[in-house]
N, C-alpha and C positions, 0 to 999 in steps of 0.2 A: 294335533299330535303331542304338543307340550302338555295339554291337560291329561292326555292318555298316559303319558310317562309319569306325571305326578300321581295319577290314580293308581298306576301299577305299583309305585313305591309305597303308597298308603296301604294298598291291599297286602303287600309283602309284610309291612309292619304289623297289620292286624293279624295276619296268618302266623307270624313268628312269635308274638307275645301272647301271654294268656289273657283271658277275658277280664281278669281282675285289674289289669293295667288300665282298662278303659272304664269299667264300672266304678272304680275308685275315683276317677275324675268327676263323674256325675255326682257321687256322694259328697264331694268337696264343695259343691256349689251352694253354700249357705247364704242366707239373705245378706249378712254383713259383707261377704265376699263379693256378691253381685253389686252391692252399693259402692264398694271400693272400685270395682271395674268401671262403673258409670262415671265416678269422680275422676279417676285417672284418665279414662277415655276422653272426658270433656277437656282436660288440660291438653292432651295430645292433639285433639281435633282442632281446638282453637289456635294452638301454635302453628299447626300445619296450614290451616286456612289463612292465618296472618301471613305466613311465608308466601303463599300463593298470591295474596293480595299485593304484597310488596313487588313480586316479580311481574304480575300482570300490569300494575300501574306503571312500573318502570319501562315496560315495552309499549306503553301508550294505550292500554285498555282500561275501560271503566269496570270496577268491581267493588261493590260495597262489602263491608265486613259481615253483616248478617247474611247476605247472599252467599258469600264464600263459606261461612260456617255451615249453612244449610246444605249447600252443594257437597261439601266435604263429608258431612255425615252420610248423605245419600251414597256418595262414592264408596265410603267404607263399608256400608251395608252391601252394596252390589259386589264389591271385591270379595266379601266374606262368603257370599252364597253362589257366586258364579265361577266357572272355570277360569284358570289362568291368573286370577287375582289382580287384574288390571282393567277389567271392563268398566268398573265404576269410574276410574280416572278417564277412560275414553269418553264416557257419557258426559262427565262434567266439562271436559275440554270441548267437545262438540257443541254442547248446550250453550256454554258461555260464548264460544266463538260465533255461533249463529245469532245469539241475542245481541251481540255487539256489532254484527255485520262484518266481523273479521275472523272467519273460520280458521284460516291458516295460522294467524297469530295467536288465536285462542288455544289452539292445539300446542303450538310451540311453547306458550307460557306454562302450560301444565307439564310438558316434557322437561323444561328447564327447572321447574319447581321440584319435580320428582328426582331429577338428576342431582340437585343440591342436597336433598335428603340422603341419597345413596352415597354421595361423596363424604358427607359427615359420618355416615355409618362406617364406611371403609376406613376413615381416619381413626375412628374409635376402635375399630378392630385391630389396627396396627398398634395402638397404644396398649391393648390388652393381650396381645400375642405373647408377651413375655410372662404373663401370669397363667397361660393355659397349661394343662398337663402335658408332659413330654409326648405322650401318645397322640396329642392333637396338634402339635406344632406344625407337622407337615400338612395335614388337611387345612389347618388354619391359614397357613401361608398361601395354600392354593386358593382358598376361598377369597382371600384379599387380592391375590394376583389376578384372578380372572376378571373381576370388574375393573380393577385398576388398569389392566392391560387393554380391556375393551375401550375404556375412556381414552387412554393414550393413543390407541389406533385410530379412533374417530377424530381426535384432535389433529393427529399427524395427517390423516387423509384430507381433512378440511383445510389445513394450512397449504398442502400441496395443491389442492384444487383451486384455492383462491389465487395462488401464484400462477398456475398454468392458464387460467381463464381470464387473467386480468386484461390482456390485450383485446381480445374479441368480445368479451363480456356476453357469452351466451346466456340463455334463460336459466340454466342450472347454476351458472356462476352468480347471477343476480340473486337467486333464491338462497344460495350458500352464503353470500355476503350479508343478506338480510338476517339470516339466522345468526351469523357471527356478531352482527351489531346488536341484535336482541340479547344474545348471551352476555355481551359486554355490559349492556344497559341493565339487564335484570339480575345478573349474578355478580359480576366484578364491581359494577357501580354501586351496588347495595350489599356488598359482601358482609359487613358487620351484622346487619339486621338478619340477613339470610342465614348466616352461620349460627347466631344466637337462637333464632327460632327453630332451626333444625336441631340444635343441641337440646332444646327444651322438648321437642317432639320425640327425639331419641330417648331422652330420659323418661318420658312417659311410657314408651314401649318397654323399656327395661323395667320400669316400676311395675307395669302390669305383669311382666314375667315373674318378678319377685313376689307379687301377690299370689300368682298361681302356684309358685313353689311353696310358699307358706301354707296355702290352702291344701296342697297335696301332701303336706307333712315333711317337706325337706327341711333339715335342720343345719345345713351347711352355712358357714359364714358368708356375709355379703361379698367379701373379697374373692370367694370361690364361685358364687352364683352369678355375679355380674358378667364375668367373661363368658360363662356358659350361655347367658342370655344373649350376648352379642353373637355368639355362634349360631344360636337359633334364629336370630333376626337375619343374619347373612343367608342362612338356608332358605328363609322365607322369600328373600329377594330374588332367588333363582326362579325364572318364569316357567317352571315346569311343576305346577301344583294345581290343586283343585280348591279354590277359595283359600289358599294359604296352607292347605293340608298336604302332607306327603313328605317332601324333603325335610321339613321342619321336624317331624317326629323322628325320622331316621337320624338326622344330625344330632338332635337333643339326646336320643338314646345313646349314640356313640360318645357324645361329650360327657354325659353322666357316668358312663361305664369307665371312660378314661380317667375321670376324676375320682373314681372309687365310690361313687354314690349309687351305682346300680343302673343298668340300662332300662329295666322296667320302671324304675322311679322317674327316669328321664322321659319315657313315653307318657306316663301319667301327668307329669308337669306340663308337657307339651300339649296334651289334650285339654287340660284345664285352661291353659293359656288360649288355645283356639276357641274354647267355649266362652271365655271371658271377653275375648276380642269381639265375638259376635254380640255379646251383651253390651259392650261399650259402643257398638255401632247401632244398637237398637233405636236410638232417636232418629236415625235415618228412615225408619219405617213411618214415624210421625210425619216427616217431610214428604215422603212418598204419598201417603194418604192425603195430606193437606193439599198437595199440588194436584192430585187426581180429582179431588172434590172441587177445587178451584177451577180447573179446566172444564169440568162438567157443567159448572154453573155459569161461567163467563164465556166459554167457548175459546177458540184459539186467539191468543193475544200476543202482543210483542213482549219480549222479556223486559224485566225491570231495569236492566242495565243498558238497554238499547239507547244509543245516542248518536251524535255525529261521528262519522268515520274518523278514526284516530290517525294521527300522523305516524309514519313508520319510525321505529326506534332509530335514533341517529339523524333524523331529519330536522326540519326547521323547528318543530315543537320540542319543548324540553322533555327529556325522557324521565325526569324526576317526578 
């Protein structure tokens, strides 16, 4: 249903705007622009993979740097071509969890890693709200309030659950306590590294948007384009899209119109950004083919990060 909603939004954008808004995007894909997309995408992917490595190791899982980068490239590719925009993350979470023999913890590590990125994005959105056009202040506040409210609600529910179940300690309470310990070990205990890596990854996404805007012919100053890029990224984080498409185009069109840059120009920039994001994820295709060939030659084998079962976060083993 979420993918259907995103598809409906995308179809509405395609129906509303002239074909030139989309054909101009394809004309902007010059070789130099594609090279910039690959370079910026590499920085973003390595920073995101490093964040995942920090969180995974903090909760007691083994994860090598090369494995994290390869898995992240593959996840980006799957997110870009499959509905909902999160199935690639589901794949890397399950794959890593199975390879380490800790499926639940592997999934929670990816959830924590993605939550960290979204929290930094929300913080950046708060910082740029004051620079948004007046027409976007209301929607901008709403875009920040929704994820912030969701996180606050989850934290409040978790705190209440931990308190209510402390005496009898049912299974759900033990699972909730384990998640809380892992969040403390993975995010709070390594906050400086997680925040810095998240900021680098966010800068990469914003940089790719600026490359797209330049390729599409937008001449607005950086102080005007960066807040609009954050609005587009917030729209992409809404889980009602088709590989990232749909709400991003609608939000970017509204943002560019409010900034006096033209809604059609906003659509073109958003489409260029989507195409460049797909190019930036193209190395994931190499990972996919290499692993398919390796599986065909060697047959089913244990994952490269399989090892002794890790101690739970907060247990006797060090979480560092």
